[in-house]
C-alpha positions as CSV (number, residue, x, y, z in Angstrom):
1,M,-132.7,-144.0,-88.2
2,G,-129.0,-145.3,-89.4
3,L,-127.1,-147.4,-87.2
4,S,-125.2,-144.5,-85.7
5,G,-128.9,-143.3,-84.6
6,A,-129.6,-146.4,-83.3
7,Y,-126.5,-146.4,-80.9
8,P,-125.2,-143.3,-80.6
9,E,-123.0,-144.6,-78.3
10,R,-121.0,-146.1,-80.7
11,H,-120.4,-143.8,-82.8
12,I,-116.9,-142.7,-83.8
13,E,-115.6,-140.0,-86.1
14,K,-114.4,-140.1,-89.4
15,S,-111.5,-138.0,-88.2
16,S,-110.8,-139.8,-84.9
17,L,-111.1,-143.4,-86.7
18,K,-108.3,-141.4,-89.3
19,K,-106.5,-140.8,-86.3
20,Q,-106.1,-144.1,-84.7
21,H,-105.8,-146.1,-87.2
22,P,-102.2,-145.5,-88.0
23,K,-101.3,-145.8,-84.2
24,A,-103.6,-149.1,-84.8
25,C,-101.4,-150.2,-87.4
26,Q,-98.5,-149.8,-85.3
27,L,-99.6,-151.7,-82.3
28,A,-100.7,-154.6,-84.3
29,N,-97.1,-154.8,-85.9
30,V,-98.8,-154.8,-89.6
31,T,-98.2,-152.1,-93.0
32,N,-100.5,-149.1,-92.3
33,C,-102.2,-148.4,-95.5
34,P,-105.6,-147.5,-96.5
35,L,-109.3,-147.7,-94.5
36,Y,-110.4,-147.8,-97.9
37,T,-108.3,-150.8,-98.0
38,F,-110.5,-152.4,-95.5
39,R,-114.4,-151.5,-97.0
40,H,-113.3,-152.6,-100.7
41,T,-112.2,-155.7,-99.1
42,C,-115.3,-156.4,-97.0
43,L,-118.0,-155.6,-99.8
44,T,-116.0,-157.8,-102.1
45,R,-116.2,-160.3,-99.5
46,W,-120.4,-160.1,-99.2
47,A,-120.7,-160.1,-103.1
48,A,-120.3,-163.3,-103.0
49,F,-123.3,-164.4,-100.5
50,M,-125.9,-160.8,-101.3
51,D,-126.8,-159.7,-104.9
52,P,-125.2,-156.4,-106.2
53,Y,-128.3,-154.5,-105.8
54,T,-128.5,-155.0,-101.5
55,L,-124.7,-154.7,-100.9
56,G,-125.1,-151.4,-103.0
57,Y,-127.8,-150.4,-100.5
58,L,-125.6,-151.8,-97.8
59,A,-122.4,-149.5,-98.7
60,G,-124.7,-146.6,-99.6
61,H,-123.6,-146.0,-103.2
62,S,-126.5,-143.2,-104.9
63,D,-126.1,-145.2,-108.0
64,F,-124.8,-149.0,-108.7
65,A,-121.4,-147.3,-111.2
66,S,-120.1,-146.8,-107.6
67,T,-121.3,-150.8,-106.6
68,K,-119.7,-152.3,-109.6
69,R,-116.4,-150.6,-108.7
70,Y,-116.3,-153.0,-105.3
71,V,-116.9,-155.7,-107.1
72,H,-114.9,-158.2,-108.3
73,P,-116.0,-161.7,-109.0
74,Q,-113.9,-164.5,-108.2
75,A,-114.6,-168.0,-110.8
76,H,-115.7,-169.8,-107.9
77,T,-118.5,-167.5,-107.4
78,I,-118.9,-167.7,-111.2
79,R,-119.2,-170.7,-111.3
80,E,-122.0,-171.3,-108.1
81,A,-124.0,-168.6,-110.4
82,I,-124.1,-170.8,-113.1
83,E,-125.2,-173.6,-110.8
84,R,-127.3,-171.7,-109.8
85,A,-129.2,-171.0,-112.8
86,R,-129.3,-174.4,-113.8
87,N,-131.2,-175.9,-110.8
88,A,-133.8,-173.0,-111.4
89,Q,-134.3,-174.5,-114.8
90,G,-134.8,-177.9,-113.7
91,G,-131.5,-178.4,-114.7
92,H,-131.8,-177.6,-118.7
93,K,-128.7,-177.2,-120.0
94,S,-128.8,-176.5,-124.1
95,G,-132.3,-176.5,-125.3
96,H,-131.4,-179.6,-127.3
97,T,-131.7,-183.2,-126.2
98,S,-130.1,-186.4,-127.4
99,Q,-133.6,-187.7,-128.4
100,T,-134.6,-188.1,-132.2
101,A,-137.0,-186.9,-133.8
102,A,-138.0,-191.4,-134.3
103,E,-137.8,-191.5,-130.6
104,S,-140.0,-188.6,-129.8
105,P,-143.3,-189.0,-128.4
106,K,-146.3,-188.3,-131.0
107,P,-148.2,-184.9,-130.2
108,S,-151.6,-185.9,-128.6
109,T,-154.4,-186.3,-131.3
110,A,-157.3,-186.1,-129.0
111,A,-159.7,-183.3,-130.2
112,I,-159.7,-179.9,-128.6
113,Q,-163.6,-179.5,-127.1
């Protein structure tokens, strides 16, 4: 059951919201902007805290292509994602070590029984 079904007294008709929005902007003395702006901003901000598939589900998108229109990776979220990936790999950086072949530990010579 969706939110509007769980709390029918809190449901706002789309047409009512569209009518109330310009009045609210005027009362708040702010420039009237499309309601879409709030949705876009909300989804963009949420994107930093959840995976895009969850974001798409919460937005009610039927396919991932719709979600991609709303998500704009920020430089800091990209850096944080890379850090999380590095930490998940135990801090592994490049696949190479500074150890030379002469310094590398010798493989075990014990026979497998």
